mmCIF entry with sequence, helices, sheets and N, C-alpha, C, O atoms, coordinates in Angstrom:
data_MODEL
# 
_entry.id   MODEL 
# 
_entity.id                         1 
_entity.type                       polymer 
_entity.pdbx_number_of_molecules   1 
# 
_entity_poly.entity_id                      1 
_entity_poly.type                           'polypeptide(L)' 
_entity_poly.nstd_linkage                   no 
_entity_poly.nstd_monomer                   no 
_entity_poly.pdbx_seq_one_letter_code       MKQNPVQKIVNVPPSKTDPNGSYTGKPRDKDEVPVQDADDL 
_entity_poly.pdbx_seq_one_letter_code_can   MKQNPVQKIVNVPPSKTDPNGSYTGKPRDKDEVPVQDADDL 
_entity_poly.pdbx_strand_id                 A 
# 
loop_
_entity_poly_seq.entity_id 
_entity_poly_seq.num 
_entity_poly_seq.mon_id 
_entity_poly_seq.hetero 
1 1  MET n 
1 2  LYS n 
1 3  GLN n 
1 4  ASN n 
1 5  PRO n 
1 6  VAL n 
1 7  GLN n 
1 8  LYS n 
1 9  ILE n 
1 10 VAL n 
1 11 ASN n 
1 12 VAL n 
1 13 PRO n 
1 14 PRO n 
1 15 SER n 
1 16 LYS n 
1 17 THR n 
1 18 ASP n 
1 19 PRO n 
1 20 ASN n 
1 21 GLY n 
1 22 SER n 
1 23 TYR n 
1 24 THR n 
1 25 GLY n 
1 26 LYS n 
1 27 PRO n 
1 28 ARG n 
1 29 ASP n 
1 30 LYS n 
1 31 ASP n 
1 32 GLU n 
1 33 VAL n 
1 34 PRO n 
1 35 VAL n 
1 36 GLN n 
1 37 ASP n 
1 38 ALA n 
1 39 ASP n 
1 40 ASP n 
1 41 LEU n 
# 
_struct_asym.id          A 
_struct_asym.entity_id   1 
# 
loop_
_struct_conf.conf_type_id 
_struct_conf.id 
_struct_conf.pdbx_PDB_helix_id 
_struct_conf.beg_label_comp_id 
_struct_conf.beg_label_asym_id 
_struct_conf.beg_label_seq_id 
_struct_conf.pdbx_beg_PDB_ins_code 
_struct_conf.end_label_comp_id 
_struct_conf.end_label_asym_id 
_struct_conf.end_label_seq_id 
_struct_conf.pdbx_end_PDB_ins_code 
_struct_conf.beg_auth_comp_id 
_struct_conf.beg_auth_asym_id 
_struct_conf.beg_auth_seq_id 
_struct_conf.end_auth_comp_id 
_struct_conf.end_auth_asym_id 
_struct_conf.end_auth_seq_id 
_struct_conf.pdbx_PDB_helix_class 
_struct_conf.details 
_struct_conf.pdbx_PDB_helix_length 
HELX_P HELX_P1 AA1 PRO A 5  ? VAL A 10 ? PRO A 5  VAL A 10 1 ? 6 
HELX_P HELX_P2 AA2 ALA A 38 ? ASP A 40 ? ALA A 38 ASP A 40 5 ? 3 
# 
_struct_conf_type.id          HELX_P 
_struct_conf_type.criteria    ? 
_struct_conf_type.reference   ? 
# 
loop_
_atom_site.group_PDB 
_atom_site.id 
_atom_site.type_symbol 
_atom_site.label_atom_id 
_atom_site.label_alt_id 
_atom_site.label_comp_id 
_atom_site.label_asym_id 
_atom_site.label_entity_id 
_atom_site.label_seq_id 
_atom_site.pdbx_PDB_ins_code 
_atom_site.Cartn_x 
_atom_site.Cartn_y 
_atom_site.Cartn_z 
_atom_site.occupancy 
_atom_site.B_iso_or_equiv 
_atom_site.pdbx_formal_charge 
_atom_site.auth_seq_id 
_atom_site.auth_comp_id 
_atom_site.auth_asym_id 
_atom_site.auth_atom_id 
_atom_site.pdbx_PDB_model_num 
ATOM 1   N N  . MET A 1 1  ? 16.489 -60.427 52.350 1.00 0.00 ? 1  MET A N  1 
ATOM 2   C CA . MET A 1 1  ? 17.403 -60.906 51.323 1.00 0.00 ? 1  MET A CA 1 
ATOM 3   C C  . MET A 1 1  ? 18.773 -60.194 51.519 1.00 0.00 ? 1  MET A C  1 
ATOM 4   O O  . MET A 1 1  ? 18.828 -58.974 51.674 1.00 0.00 ? 1  MET A O  1 
ATOM 5   N N  . LYS A 1 2  ? 19.841 -60.964 51.510 1.00 0.00 ? 2  LYS A N  1 
ATOM 6   C CA . LYS A 1 2  ? 21.225 -60.435 51.609 1.00 0.00 ? 2  LYS A CA 1 
ATOM 7   C C  . LYS A 1 2  ? 21.728 -59.874 50.260 1.00 0.00 ? 2  LYS A C  1 
ATOM 8   O O  . LYS A 1 2  ? 21.643 -60.538 49.227 1.00 0.00 ? 2  LYS A O  1 
ATOM 9   N N  . GLN A 1 3  ? 22.251 -58.640 50.300 1.00 0.00 ? 3  GLN A N  1 
ATOM 10  C CA . GLN A 1 3  ? 22.817 -58.057 49.055 1.00 0.00 ? 3  GLN A CA 1 
ATOM 11  C C  . GLN A 1 3  ? 24.225 -58.489 48.853 1.00 0.00 ? 3  GLN A C  1 
ATOM 12  O O  . GLN A 1 3  ? 24.978 -58.646 49.814 1.00 0.00 ? 3  GLN A O  1 
ATOM 13  N N  . ASN A 1 4  ? 24.609 -58.691 47.581 1.00 0.00 ? 4  ASN A N  1 
ATOM 14  C CA . ASN A 1 4  ? 26.010 -59.020 47.350 1.00 0.00 ? 4  ASN A CA 1 
ATOM 15  C C  . ASN A 1 4  ? 26.774 -57.674 47.390 1.00 0.00 ? 4  ASN A C  1 
ATOM 16  O O  . ASN A 1 4  ? 26.153 -56.612 47.341 1.00 0.00 ? 4  ASN A O  1 
ATOM 17  N N  . PRO A 1 5  ? 28.111 -57.720 47.479 1.00 0.00 ? 5  PRO A N  1 
ATOM 18  C CA . PRO A 1 5  ? 28.923 -56.513 47.594 1.00 0.00 ? 5  PRO A CA 1 
ATOM 19  C C  . PRO A 1 5  ? 28.629 -55.425 46.463 1.00 0.00 ? 5  PRO A C  1 
ATOM 20  O O  . PRO A 1 5  ? 28.589 -54.221 46.716 1.00 0.00 ? 5  PRO A O  1 
ATOM 21  N N  . VAL A 1 6  ? 28.440 -55.931 45.264 1.00 0.00 ? 6  VAL A N  1 
ATOM 22  C CA . VAL A 1 6  ? 28.227 -54.939 44.145 1.00 0.00 ? 6  VAL A CA 1 
ATOM 23  C C  . VAL A 1 6  ? 26.851 -54.258 44.376 1.00 0.00 ? 6  VAL A C  1 
ATOM 24  O O  . VAL A 1 6  ? 26.763 -53.058 44.117 1.00 0.00 ? 6  VAL A O  1 
ATOM 25  N N  . GLN A 1 7  ? 25.831 -54.894 44.817 1.00 0.00 ? 7  GLN A N  1 
ATOM 26  C CA . GLN A 1 7  ? 24.503 -54.342 45.047 1.00 0.00 ? 7  GLN A CA 1 
ATOM 27  C C  . GLN A 1 7  ? 24.618 -53.264 46.133 1.00 0.00 ? 7  GLN A C  1 
ATOM 28  O O  . GLN A 1 7  ? 24.009 -52.198 46.031 1.00 0.00 ? 7  GLN A O  1 
ATOM 29  N N  . LYS A 1 8  ? 25.407 -53.559 47.169 1.00 0.00 ? 8  LYS A N  1 
ATOM 30  C CA . LYS A 1 8  ? 25.576 -52.616 48.323 1.00 0.00 ? 8  LYS A CA 1 
ATOM 31  C C  . LYS A 1 8  ? 26.161 -51.338 47.752 1.00 0.00 ? 8  LYS A C  1 
ATOM 32  O O  . LYS A 1 8  ? 25.709 -50.266 48.154 1.00 0.00 ? 8  LYS A O  1 
ATOM 33  N N  . ILE A 1 9  ? 27.092 -51.364 46.884 1.00 0.00 ? 9  ILE A N  1 
ATOM 34  C CA . ILE A 1 9  ? 27.692 -50.159 46.382 1.00 0.00 ? 9  ILE A CA 1 
ATOM 35  C C  . ILE A 1 9  ? 26.770 -49.439 45.418 1.00 0.00 ? 9  ILE A C  1 
ATOM 36  O O  . ILE A 1 9  ? 26.651 -48.218 45.511 1.00 0.00 ? 9  ILE A O  1 
ATOM 37  N N  . VAL A 1 10 ? 26.120 -50.115 44.511 1.00 0.00 ? 10 VAL A N  1 
ATOM 38  C CA . VAL A 1 10 ? 25.136 -49.514 43.571 1.00 0.00 ? 10 VAL A CA 1 
ATOM 39  C C  . VAL A 1 10 ? 23.956 -48.860 44.291 1.00 0.00 ? 10 VAL A C  1 
ATOM 40  O O  . VAL A 1 10 ? 23.482 -47.798 43.888 1.00 0.00 ? 10 VAL A O  1 
ATOM 41  N N  . ASN A 1 11 ? 23.495 -49.502 45.351 1.00 0.00 ? 11 ASN A N  1 
ATOM 42  C CA . ASN A 1 11 ? 22.358 -48.974 46.035 1.00 0.00 ? 11 ASN A CA 1 
ATOM 43  C C  . ASN A 1 11 ? 22.572 -47.818 47.038 1.00 0.00 ? 11 ASN A C  1 
ATOM 44  O O  . ASN A 1 11 ? 21.635 -47.360 47.691 1.00 0.00 ? 11 ASN A O  1 
ATOM 45  N N  . VAL A 1 12 ? 23.853 -47.359 47.137 1.00 0.00 ? 12 VAL A N  1 
ATOM 46  C CA . VAL A 1 12 ? 24.024 -46.224 48.029 1.00 0.00 ? 12 VAL A CA 1 
ATOM 47  C C  . VAL A 1 12 ? 23.420 -45.019 47.466 1.00 0.00 ? 12 VAL A C  1 
ATOM 48  O O  . VAL A 1 12 ? 23.580 -44.692 46.290 1.00 0.00 ? 12 VAL A O  1 
ATOM 49  N N  . PRO A 1 13 ? 22.687 -44.325 48.357 1.00 0.00 ? 13 PRO A N  1 
ATOM 50  C CA . PRO A 1 13 ? 22.001 -43.116 47.818 1.00 0.00 ? 13 PRO A CA 1 
ATOM 51  C C  . PRO A 1 13 ? 22.945 -41.891 47.545 1.00 0.00 ? 13 PRO A C  1 
ATOM 52  O O  . PRO A 1 13 ? 24.070 -41.903 48.044 1.00 0.00 ? 13 PRO A O  1 
ATOM 53  N N  . PRO A 1 14 ? 22.562 -40.910 46.827 1.00 0.00 ? 14 PRO A N  1 
ATOM 54  C CA . PRO A 1 14 ? 23.423 -39.757 46.539 1.00 0.00 ? 14 PRO A CA 1 
ATOM 55  C C  . PRO A 1 14 ? 23.893 -39.158 47.884 1.00 0.00 ? 14 PRO A C  1 
ATOM 56  O O  . PRO A 1 14 ? 23.229 -39.247 48.917 1.00 0.00 ? 14 PRO A O  1 
ATOM 57  N N  . SER A 1 15 ? 25.054 -38.561 47.793 1.00 0.00 ? 15 SER A N  1 
ATOM 58  C CA . SER A 1 15 ? 25.677 -37.958 48.991 1.00 0.00 ? 15 SER A CA 1 
ATOM 59  C C  . SER A 1 15 ? 25.285 -36.547 49.150 1.00 0.00 ? 15 SER A C  1 
ATOM 60  O O  . SER A 1 15 ? 25.197 -35.794 48.180 1.00 0.00 ? 15 SER A O  1 
ATOM 61  N N  . LYS A 1 16 ? 25.038 -36.164 50.414 1.00 0.00 ? 16 LYS A N  1 
ATOM 62  C CA . LYS A 1 16 ? 24.657 -34.764 50.761 1.00 0.00 ? 16 LYS A CA 1 
ATOM 63  C C  . LYS A 1 16 ? 25.877 -33.827 50.624 1.00 0.00 ? 16 LYS A C  1 
ATOM 64  O O  . LYS A 1 16 ? 25.733 -32.618 50.442 1.00 0.00 ? 16 LYS A O  1 
ATOM 65  N N  . THR A 1 17 ? 27.083 -34.426 50.716 1.00 0.00 ? 17 THR A N  1 
ATOM 66  C CA . THR A 1 17 ? 28.252 -33.585 50.537 1.00 0.00 ? 17 THR A CA 1 
ATOM 67  C C  . THR A 1 17 ? 28.829 -33.517 49.155 1.00 0.00 ? 17 THR A C  1 
ATOM 68  O O  . THR A 1 17 ? 29.855 -32.882 48.913 1.00 0.00 ? 17 THR A O  1 
ATOM 69  N N  . ASP A 1 18 ? 28.106 -34.226 48.192 1.00 0.00 ? 18 ASP A N  1 
ATOM 70  C CA . ASP A 1 18 ? 28.459 -34.238 46.813 1.00 0.00 ? 18 ASP A CA 1 
ATOM 71  C C  . ASP A 1 18 ? 27.152 -34.083 45.942 1.00 0.00 ? 18 ASP A C  1 
ATOM 72  O O  . ASP A 1 18 ? 26.840 -34.950 45.126 1.00 0.00 ? 18 ASP A O  1 
ATOM 73  N N  . PRO A 1 19 ? 26.448 -33.015 46.136 1.00 0.00 ? 19 PRO A N  1 
ATOM 74  C CA . PRO A 1 19 ? 25.115 -32.821 45.535 1.00 0.00 ? 19 PRO A CA 1 
ATOM 75  C C  . PRO A 1 19 ? 25.175 -32.888 43.973 1.00 0.00 ? 19 PRO A C  1 
ATOM 76  O O  . PRO A 1 19 ? 24.176 -33.269 43.363 1.00 0.00 ? 19 PRO A O  1 
ATOM 77  N N  . ASN A 1 20 ? 26.253 -32.549 43.342 1.00 0.00 ? 20 ASN A N  1 
ATOM 78  C CA . ASN A 1 20 ? 26.309 -32.541 41.912 1.00 0.00 ? 20 ASN A CA 1 
ATOM 79  C C  . ASN A 1 20 ? 26.873 -33.892 41.364 1.00 0.00 ? 20 ASN A C  1 
ATOM 80  O O  . ASN A 1 20 ? 26.957 -34.077 40.149 1.00 0.00 ? 20 ASN A O  1 
ATOM 81  N N  . GLY A 1 21 ? 27.239 -34.786 42.232 1.00 0.00 ? 21 GLY A N  1 
ATOM 82  C CA . GLY A 1 21 ? 27.651 -36.061 41.800 1.00 0.00 ? 21 GLY A CA 1 
ATOM 83  C C  . GLY A 1 21 ? 29.046 -36.127 41.130 1.00 0.00 ? 21 GLY A C  1 
ATOM 84  O O  . GLY A 1 21 ? 29.394 -37.147 40.536 1.00 0.00 ? 21 GLY A O  1 
ATOM 85  N N  . SER A 1 22 ? 29.841 -35.045 41.226 1.00 0.00 ? 22 SER A N  1 
ATOM 86  C CA . SER A 1 22 ? 31.095 -35.080 40.509 1.00 0.00 ? 22 SER A CA 1 
ATOM 87  C C  . SER A 1 22 ? 32.098 -36.041 41.096 1.00 0.00 ? 22 SER A C  1 
ATOM 88  O O  . SER A 1 22 ? 32.997 -36.506 40.395 1.00 0.00 ? 22 SER A O  1 
ATOM 89  N N  . TYR A 1 23 ? 31.955 -36.356 42.409 1.00 0.00 ? 23 TYR A N  1 
ATOM 90  C CA . TYR A 1 23 ? 32.906 -37.339 42.994 1.00 0.00 ? 23 TYR A CA 1 
ATOM 91  C C  . TYR A 1 23 ? 32.335 -38.754 43.027 1.00 0.00 ? 23 TYR A C  1 
ATOM 92  O O  . TYR A 1 23 ? 32.994 -39.730 42.666 1.00 0.00 ? 23 TYR A O  1 
ATOM 93  N N  . THR A 1 24 ? 31.103 -38.823 43.469 1.00 0.00 ? 24 THR A N  1 
ATOM 94  C CA . THR A 1 24 ? 30.416 -40.129 43.600 1.00 0.00 ? 24 THR A CA 1 
ATOM 95  C C  . THR A 1 24 ? 29.820 -40.698 42.390 1.00 0.00 ? 24 THR A C  1 
ATOM 96  O O  . THR A 1 24 ? 29.637 -41.908 42.257 1.00 0.00 ? 24 THR A O  1 
ATOM 97  N N  . GLY A 1 25 ? 29.497 -39.758 41.447 1.00 0.00 ? 25 GLY A N  1 
ATOM 98  C CA . GLY A 1 25 ? 28.787 -40.168 40.181 1.00 0.00 ? 25 GLY A CA 1 
ATOM 99  C C  . GLY A 1 25 ? 27.331 -40.305 40.389 1.00 0.00 ? 25 GLY A C  1 
ATOM 100 O O  . GLY A 1 25 ? 26.643 -40.773 39.482 1.00 0.00 ? 25 GLY A O  1 
ATOM 101 N N  . LYS A 1 26 ? 26.773 -39.911 41.581 1.00 0.00 ? 26 LYS A N  1 
ATOM 102 C CA . LYS A 1 26 ? 25.347 -40.044 41.869 1.00 0.00 ? 26 LYS A CA 1 
ATOM 103 C C  . LYS A 1 26 ? 24.857 -38.619 42.261 1.00 0.00 ? 26 LYS A C  1 
ATOM 104 O O  . LYS A 1 26 ? 24.909 -38.274 43.442 1.00 0.00 ? 26 LYS A O  1 
ATOM 105 N N  . PRO A 1 27 ? 24.392 -37.804 41.318 1.00 0.00 ? 27 PRO A N  1 
ATOM 106 C CA . PRO A 1 27 ? 23.864 -36.506 41.661 1.00 0.00 ? 27 PRO A CA 1 
ATOM 107 C C  . PRO A 1 27 ? 22.472 -36.659 42.290 1.00 0.00 ? 27 PRO A C  1 
ATOM 108 O O  . PRO A 1 27 ? 21.730 -37.593 41.986 1.00 0.00 ? 27 PRO A O  1 
ATOM 109 N N  . ARG A 1 28 ? 22.132 -35.672 43.211 1.00 0.00 ? 28 ARG A N  1 
ATOM 110 C CA . ARG A 1 28 ? 20.807 -35.718 43.812 1.00 0.00 ? 28 ARG A CA 1 
ATOM 111 C C  . ARG A 1 28 ? 19.676 -35.568 42.852 1.00 0.00 ? 28 ARG A C  1 
ATOM 112 O O  . ARG A 1 28 ? 18.598 -36.137 43.027 1.00 0.00 ? 28 ARG A O  1 
ATOM 113 N N  . ASP A 1 29 ? 19.941 -34.778 41.812 1.00 0.00 ? 29 ASP A N  1 
ATOM 114 C CA . ASP A 1 29 ? 18.957 -34.552 40.682 1.00 0.00 ? 29 ASP A CA 1 
ATOM 115 C C  . ASP A 1 29 ? 19.183 -35.665 39.705 1.00 0.00 ? 29 ASP A C  1 
ATOM 116 O O  . ASP A 1 29 ? 20.199 -35.639 39.009 1.00 0.00 ? 29 ASP A O  1 
ATOM 117 N N  . LYS A 1 30 ? 18.315 -36.640 39.598 1.00 0.00 ? 30 LYS A N  1 
ATOM 118 C CA . LYS A 1 30 ? 18.498 -37.840 38.737 1.00 0.00 ? 30 LYS A CA 1 
ATOM 119 C C  . LYS A 1 30 ? 18.658 -37.493 37.219 1.00 0.00 ? 30 LYS A C  1 
ATOM 120 O O  . LYS A 1 30 ? 19.088 -38.344 36.441 1.00 0.00 ? 30 LYS A O  1 
ATOM 121 N N  . ASP A 1 31 ? 18.325 -36.294 36.822 1.00 0.00 ? 31 ASP A N  1 
ATOM 122 C CA . ASP A 1 31 ? 18.415 -35.895 35.448 1.00 0.00 ? 31 ASP A CA 1 
ATOM 123 C C  . ASP A 1 31 ? 19.784 -35.204 35.207 1.00 0.00 ? 31 ASP A C  1 
ATOM 124 O O  . ASP A 1 31 ? 20.118 -34.956 34.049 1.00 0.00 ? 31 ASP A O  1 
ATOM 125 N N  . GLU A 1 32 ? 20.576 -34.888 36.232 1.00 0.00 ? 32 GLU A N  1 
ATOM 126 C CA . GLU A 1 32 ? 21.806 -34.158 36.030 1.00 0.00 ? 32 GLU A CA 1 
ATOM 127 C C  . GLU A 1 32 ? 22.914 -35.205 35.770 1.00 0.00 ? 32 GLU A C  1 
ATOM 128 O O  . GLU A 1 32 ? 22.940 -36.299 36.333 1.00 0.00 ? 32 GLU A O  1 
ATOM 129 N N  . VAL A 1 33 ? 23.849 -34.769 34.851 1.00 0.00 ? 33 VAL A N  1 
ATOM 130 C CA . VAL A 1 33 ? 24.933 -35.626 34.503 1.00 0.00 ? 33 VAL A CA 1 
ATOM 131 C C  . VAL A 1 33 ? 26.173 -35.150 35.267 1.00 0.00 ? 33 VAL A C  1 
ATOM 132 O O  . VAL A 1 33 ? 26.546 -33.980 35.184 1.00 0.00 ? 33 VAL A O  1 
ATOM 133 N N  . PRO A 1 34 ? 26.802 -36.050 36.003 1.00 0.00 ? 34 PRO A N  1 
ATOM 134 C CA . PRO A 1 34 ? 28.022 -35.671 36.742 1.00 0.00 ? 34 PRO A CA 1 
ATOM 135 C C  . PRO A 1 34 ? 29.114 -35.146 35.828 1.00 0.00 ? 34 PRO A C  1 
ATOM 136 O O  . PRO A 1 34 ? 29.310 -35.720 34.757 1.00 0.00 ? 34 PRO A O  1 
ATOM 137 N N  . VAL A 1 35 ? 29.849 -34.075 36.187 1.00 0.00 ? 35 VAL A N  1 
ATOM 138 C CA . VAL A 1 35 ? 30.872 -33.498 35.400 1.00 0.00 ? 35 VAL A CA 1 
ATOM 139 C C  . VAL A 1 35 ? 32.204 -33.725 35.994 1.00 0.00 ? 35 VAL A C  1 
ATOM 140 O O  . VAL A 1 35 ? 32.391 -33.420 37.172 1.00 0.00 ? 35 VAL A O  1 
ATOM 141 N N  . GLN A 1 36 ? 33.197 -34.262 35.234 1.00 0.00 ? 36 GLN A N  1 
ATOM 142 C CA . GLN A 1 36 ? 34.530 -34.432 35.753 1.00 0.00 ? 36 GLN A CA 1 
ATOM 143 C C  . GLN A 1 36 ? 35.350 -33.284 35.240 1.00 0.00 ? 36 GLN A C  1 
ATOM 144 O O  . GLN A 1 36 ? 35.280 -32.944 34.059 1.00 0.00 ? 36 GLN A O  1 
ATOM 145 N N  . ASP A 1 37 ? 36.152 -32.663 36.137 1.00 0.00 ? 37 ASP A N  1 
ATOM 146 C CA . ASP A 1 37 ? 36.943 -31.601 35.757 1.00 0.00 ? 37 ASP A CA 1 
ATOM 147 C C  . ASP A 1 37 ? 38.462 -31.934 36.156 1.00 0.00 ? 37 ASP A C  1 
ATOM 148 O O  . ASP A 1 37 ? 38.731 -33.035 36.636 1.00 0.00 ? 37 ASP A O  1 
ATOM 149 N N  . ALA A 1 38 ? 39.333 -31.073 35.970 1.00 0.00 ? 38 ALA A N  1 
ATOM 150 C CA . ALA A 1 38 ? 40.791 -31.346 36.113 1.00 0.00 ? 38 ALA A CA 1 
ATOM 151 C C  . ALA A 1 38 ? 41.175 -31.778 37.548 1.00 0.00 ? 38 ALA A C  1 
ATOM 152 O O  . ALA A 1 38 ? 42.113 -32.560 37.703 1.00 0.00 ? 38 ALA A O  1 
ATOM 153 N N  . ASP A 1 39 ? 40.479 -31.296 38.600 1.00 0.00 ? 39 ASP A N  1 
ATOM 154 C CA . ASP A 1 39 ? 40.877 -31.698 39.879 1.00 0.00 ? 39 ASP A CA 1 
ATOM 155 C C  . ASP A 1 39 ? 40.305 -33.052 40.309 1.00 0.00 ? 39 ASP A C  1 
ATOM 156 O O  . ASP A 1 39 ? 40.588 -33.530 41.407 1.00 0.00 ? 39 ASP A O  1 
ATOM 157 N N  . ASP A 1 40 ? 39.522 -33.649 39.461 1.00 0.00 ? 40 ASP A N  1 
ATOM 158 C CA . ASP A 1 40 ? 38.970 -35.039 39.639 1.00 0.00 ? 40 ASP A CA 1 
ATOM 159 C C  . ASP A 1 40 ? 39.942 -36.107 39.116 1.00 0.00 ? 40 ASP A C  1 
ATOM 160 O O  . ASP A 1 40 ? 39.782 -37.293 39.406 1.00 0.00 ? 40 ASP A O  1 
ATOM 161 N N  . LEU A 1 41 ? 40.935 -35.682 38.355 1.00 0.00 ? 41 LEU A N  1 
ATOM 162 C CA . LEU A 1 41 ? 41.806 -36.656 37.740 1.00 0.00 ? 41 LEU A CA 1 
ATOM 163 C C  . LEU A 1 41 ? 42.851 -37.162 38.595 1.00 0.00 ? 41 LEU A C  1 
ATOM 164 O O  . LEU A 1 41 ? 43.648 -37.997 38.167 1.00 0.00 ? 41 LEU A O  1 
# 
């Protein structure tokens, strides 16, 4: 089944270079909430 463009973005796994999910919004620990700080603005 072919995914639409939105599904492709949503289904991307967490990034190894962003383990806390601050940039991607997808932390490796599913219970952790990403935190935005001043340098993310």
